[in-house]
Structures are given as structure tokens and as C-alpha cells.
N, C-alpha and C positions, 0 to 999 in steps of 0.2 A: 100430635104435628102441629107449627107455628102456622099463621094465615098471615099473610100481606097487609099490612094494616094499608087501608082505601085501596084494595084491588078491586071492589066493585063501584068505585065513583068515578064520575063523568073525571075526562081532562080537561083541566079550565077552558076557558075557549081564550082564543087571541084576538086581539080588539081589530073591527077592520080598518084600516085607515079609507078612510070618505074625501074624493077627490074635492068634495066641494070645500071640504076647508082648505086643501092648498089655493083654489080656487080663488076666494078672497082672501089670502095670503098676497097672492101672485096680484091680484088687483089692486089690492091696496099699496102695494110698494108702486106700483106702473101707475097710478091712479087713474083708471078705471072705472065707467063712472057705473053705479047700484045699476043701471037699466042696461048696460053691457054686459053686467056678469049678472042677469036676470036670464039672459038670452041666453048665456053659455050654461045657466043650469040647467037651463031646458035641454040643451046639448046634451049635457049629462046624463039626463034624465032619460032622452029619446035612445040615448047608448046603451043604458042599461037596462030597458026595457028589450029593446033586440037583441041583446046579450052578446053586442060589440064590445063590451065594456072588461068583459070577465076575464080574469088572469092579468090586466093591465094594469102599469106603475100609475097610482092616484096623480100622483105629482104628472105626470107627462098628461094623462088622462085631462085634467084640470086645463096644463098649457096648451093642449091641442083646442079643447074645447072654448077657448079663449080666443087661440091664433084664429079659430073656423069665423069665429063672428066678427072677428077686426077685420080679418081678409074678407068677408062678405059684404062688409058696409064700408070696407075702401078706406079705412081711417089710415091716413098714413105715418100720423104724428103715433099712434095709438100701437102700429106694425113696427115701428122701430125703435120704440121704447119697449114694447115687449119682448122681441127678439135679446134686445142686450140685459134685460134683466133675466131672461131665460139661460142667456150663455154663463152670465154671471154665478148661478146658479149649479152649472154641472161641477 
């Protein structure tokens, strides 16, 4: 009897998209500072630790983390720029 080749081999792992990659892309396009990015990354880390990020869209998580930080610090210029950038990516 013939055996299937690779029958016992594990399935190849799919790459997991990291929200931090998208965060830096969005921040770069909108001119958001590195300090703001750092705080948004901490928000993402906290969300992952609390398992609130499981199963969520990485681009949406990145945008939400940046929006949350910008909202908390009330930087109006960044709010408008960020919203325009997010709308253009839909």
C-alpha cells in the first residue's frame, strides 16, 4: 500500500501579522512622533497581555492604539491627520 508523502509532517505555520508593523506605517504617514508610537506600542502590549487583542485585525488594532493615545493627549492636529489617513486606507 502506498503512503501519502508528508503525511506526518506538520502544516506550515502561517505568518502572524503584527499590529506594531502597521502602527509604525500609519505613524510614519501621518507624522506622529516616536514618543507617541512608543506609547501606542505599550497600549498594544497591554491589550495583548489582557487578551483583548486576540482575533482582531492588526491594522485596526494599530489604528485604535494610535487613536487612543492621540485622544488621551488631545492633540487636535494629529487627530485630524490620523482620521484622514485611516479613511484613505479603507
